[in-house]
C-alpha positions in Angstrom: 0.0 0.0 0.0 1.5 3.4 -1.0 1.9 6.0 1.7 2.9 9.7 1.4 3.1 10.8 5.0 4.5 7.8 6.7 7.1 5.0 5.9 6.2 1.4 6.5 8.8 -1.3 6.8 8.5 -4.9 7.8 11.7 -6.8 8.8 11.2 -10.2 10.2 8.6 -10.1 13.0 8.8 -6.4 13.5 6.9 -3.7 11.5 8.2 -0.1 11.8 5.9 2.9 11.1 7.7 6.2 10.7 6.0 9.5 10.7 7.5 11.2 7.6 7.0 14.9 7.4 10.4 15.9 8.8 10.3 19.4 7.2 7.2 20.0 9.4 8.6 18.2 12.5 6.1 15.4 11.7 3.2 17.6 12.5 0.1 15.4 12.3 -2.3 16.4 9.5 -5.5 14.5 8.3 -3.7 12.5 5.6 -1.0 11.4 8.0 -3.6 10.3 10.5 -5.4 8.2 8.0 -2.2 6.6 6.7 -0.9 5.9 10.3 -4.1 4.1 11.4 -4.3 2.2 8.1 -0.7 1.0 8.6 -1.4 0.0 12.2 -4.3 -2.2 11.0 -2.2 -3.7 8.2 0.6 -4.6 10.6 -1.9 -5.9 13.1 -3.6 -8.1 10.5 -0.2 -9.7 9.4 0.3 -12.9 11.3 4.1 -12.6 10.8 4.2 -9.2 12.6 4.6 -9.7 16.4 5.5 -6.1 17.4 5.2 -2.6 15.9 7.6 0.3 16.4 6.2 3.8 15.9 8.8 6.5 15.4 9.5 9.8 13.5 11.8 10.9 10.8 14.2 13.8 11.2 14.7 15.7 14.4 11.4 15.1 16.0 9.0 12.3 16.8 6.1 14.8 16.3 5.4 18.4 17.0 1.8 17.6 17.4 -1.3 18.3 15.4 -0.8 20.7 12.5 -2.4 24.0 13.4 -0.9 26.1 10.5 -3.2 28.0 8.3 -5.0 26.1 5.6 -4.6 26.9 1.8 -7.9 28.9 2.0 -6.3 31.1 4.7 -8.5 29.8 7.5 -7.5 28.1 10.8 -9.3 25.3 12.7 -8.9 27.5 15.8 -10.7 30.5 14.3 -14.4 30.9 15.1 -14.9 34.0 13.1 -17.3 33.6 10.3 -18.9 30.4 11.7 -22.0 29.8 13.6 -21.3 28.9 17.2 -23.2 25.6 16.8 -21.1 24.7 13.7 -17.9 25.5 15.5 -18.8 23.3 18.4 -20.0 20.5 16.1 -16.7 20.6 14.2 -14.7 20.3 17.4 -17.0 17.6 18.8 -16.4 15.5 15.7 -12.7 16.2 15.6 -12.1 15.5 19.3 -14.3 12.4 19.2 -12.2 11.0 16.4 -9.0 11.9 18.1 -9.9 10.1 21.3 -11.1 7.0 19.4 -7.8 6.9 17.5 -5.8 6.8 20.7 -8.0 4.0 22.0 -7.4 2.2 18.6 -3.9 1.5 19.8 -5.2 -0.3 22.8 -7.6 -2.4 20.7 -4.8 -3.8 18.4 -3.7 -7.3 19.1 -0.1 -6.4 18.4 1.9 -4.4 21.0 3.1 -1.0 19.8 6.5 0.5 21.0 6.9 4.2 20.7 10.5 5.2 19.9 10.6 8.9 20.5 13.2 11.6 20.1 13.5 15.4 19.8 10.1 17.2 20.0 7.3 15.0 21.5 4.5 17.6 21.6 0.8 17.8 21.7 -0.8 15.0 19.7 2.6 13.4 19.3 2.9 13.3 23.1 -0.6 11.7 23.3 0.4 8.9 20.8 3.5 8.2 22.9 1.2 7.9 26.0 -1.2 5.5 24.2 1.5 3.1 22.9 2.1 0.0 25.0 5.7 0.9 25.7 7.7 4.0 25.2 11.5 4.3 24.8 12.8 7.8 24.7 16.0 9.2 23.3 17.9 11.4 25.8 17.2 14.4 23.6 13.4 14.1 23.9 11.4 17.0 25.0 7.7 16.5 25.9 5.0 19.2 26.3 1.4 20.2 25.5 2.0 23.9 24.7 -1.3 24.0 22.9 -3.0 24.6 26.2 -1.6 28.1 26.0 -4.0 28.9 23.1 -6.9 27.2 24.8 -6.8 23.5 24.1 -7.1 20.2 25.9 -4.9 17.7 27.6 -5.6 14.0 27.7 -6.9 11.9 30.6 -4.2 9.3 29.7 -1.6 11.7 31.2 -3.3 11.7 34.6 -3.9 8.0 34.4 -0.2 7.3 33.9 1.5 10.1 35.9 -1.0 10.9 38.5 -3.2 14.0 38.6 -0.8 16.4 40.4 1.9 15.7 37.9 -0.6 15.9 35.0 -1.7 19.3 36.3 1.9 20.6 36.7 2.5 20.2 33.0 -1.0 20.0 31.6 -2.1 23.4 33.1 1.1 25.2 32.0 2.1 23.6 28.7 5.7 23.6 30.1 8.4 21.5 28.5 10.0 18.5 30.4 12.8 16.3 29.3 13.4 12.6 29.0 14.7 12.2 32.6 11.6 13.9 34.0 9.4 11.7 31.7 11.1 8.6 33.2 10.7 9.9 36.7 7.0 10.5 36.4 6.4 7.2 34.7 5.4 8.0 31.1 8.3 6.3 29.4 9.9 2.9 30.1 13.5 3.7 29.4 15.8 6.6 28.3 18.6 5.8 25.9 21.3 7.7 23.9 19.7 9.1 20.8 22.1 7.1 18.6 20.9 3.8 20.2 17.1 4.5 20.1 16.1 2.4 17.2 18.4 -0.5 18.1 17.0 -0.5 21.6 13.4 -0.4 20.3 14.0 -3.2 17.9 15.7 -5.3 20.5 12.6 -5.0 22.7 10.3 -5.8 19.8 12.3 -8.9 19.0 12.2 -10.0 22.6 8.4 -9.7 22.6 8.4 -11.7 19.3 10.0 -14.6 21.1 6.9 -15.0 23.4 4.1 -17.1 22.0 1.6 -14.9 20.1 -1.5 -15.9 22.1 0.3 -15.0 25.3 1.3 -11.5 24.0 -2.1 -10.9 22.5 -4.1 -12.0 25.5 -1.9 -10.3 28.1 -2.0 -7.0 26.2 -5.8 -7.4 26.4 -5.7 -8.1 30.1 -4.1 -4.8 30.6 -5.8 -2.6 28.1 -9.3 -3.9 28.5 -8.8 -4.1 32.2 -7.9 -0.4 32.3 -10.9 0.5 30.2 -13.2 -1.6 32.5 -11.9 0.1 35.6 -12.8 3.5 34.2 -10.0 4.9 32.1 -12.0 4.2 29.0 -14.9 6.3 30.5 -12.4 9.0 31.4 -11.2 9.1 27.8 -14.8 9.4 26.6 -15.2 12.4 28.9 -12.2 13.9 27.0 -14.6 14.4 24.0 -17.1 16.9 25.2 -14.6 18.8 27.5 -12.0 18.9 24.7 -14.6 20.2 22.3 -15.5 23.0 24.8 -11.9 23.9 25.3 -11.2 24.1 21.5 -14.5 26.1 21.0 -13.7 28.6 23.7 -12.7 31.4 21.3 -11.8 34.6 23.1 -9.7 37.8 22.6 -6.5 36.1 23.7 -6.8 33.5 21.0 -7.9 36.1 18.6 -4.7 38.1 19.1 -2.7 34.9 18.6 -4.6 34.2 15.3 -3.9 37.8 14.2 -0.2 37.2 14.8 -0.5 34.0 12.6 -2.4 35.9 9.9 0.3 38.6 9.6 3.4 36.7 10.5 2.7 33.0 10.0 3.0 30.1 12.3 6.4 31.4 13.7 4.8 34.6 14.8 1.9 32.7 16.4 4.3 30.5 18.4 6.4 33.4 19.5 3.3 35.3 20.7 2.0 32.2 22.5 5.1 30.9 24.1 7.5 33.9 24.4 6.1 34.8 27.8 6.8 31.3 29.2 10.6 31.4 28.5 12.7 30.0 29.9 11.1 26.6 29.8 11.9 24.3 32.8 13.7 21.7 30.6 15.0 21.3 27.1 16.6 23.4 24.4 14.4 26.5 25.1 15.7 26.4 28.7 19.3 26.5 27.6 18.7 29.1 24.8 17.1 31.5 27.2 19.8 31.1 29.8 22.5 31.6 27.1 20.8 34.6 25.8 20.7 36.2 29.2 24.3 35.6 29.7 25.2 37.3 26.4 23.3 40.5 27.3 
């Protein structure tokens, strides 16, 4: 099956799916989303595939969902020119699909290992949480900066890290690094960036040694058990609350969209995130500190 936004490779018992928009830091657009979930289903249906690795090309796993302006000049964040009911409906549909796509990973029979590096942001961060295991390169930086333009977090973060930790980063959009991700329990292991794919493949091949029914059923024990205990219901609550967050257009977001309209995505991000520098972790922490020393 031909793909444009992802790469799909099968070697032995391991399928590797690579997000492949490196020029856009693997920002997730609608076509990438469709191709990713098609590839997951293809790999899951292949009896020879015993584990799946999900990773990203270039210098990022994923910068999150693509919020850049569309060819028609519009933005999914902009309510101007739309009826309130239509704006809410659009976001209800979008957020419902987004939540169900995360749960899709739990419903696969085949375990998915996220191998993340560089920027792991927004929707990319959510995919890393939804995977069965996550190995992070030591240069990984995680965040949900979209909350700064009125957006949602995911209940998976609180389920994995606890609600106080989820609030620390989900209510600020602050960056945190791979060591912090390991400390709070959202990754399994931190490895040197140069060893990331080798480590992920070694884990995948180790899983492949276990009899298939055991892996399939024990993944189900965990994932379906979590849904039965209420995490599935918590994820369903993400839909209406996320739609309300996305549809909460106000003057602050309007000013950010004006910055995008006149200066593009770079101007939007500078206006949104500039007041939060320095970040607690990652390159933007170091850049800000170096800049202050040079002044």
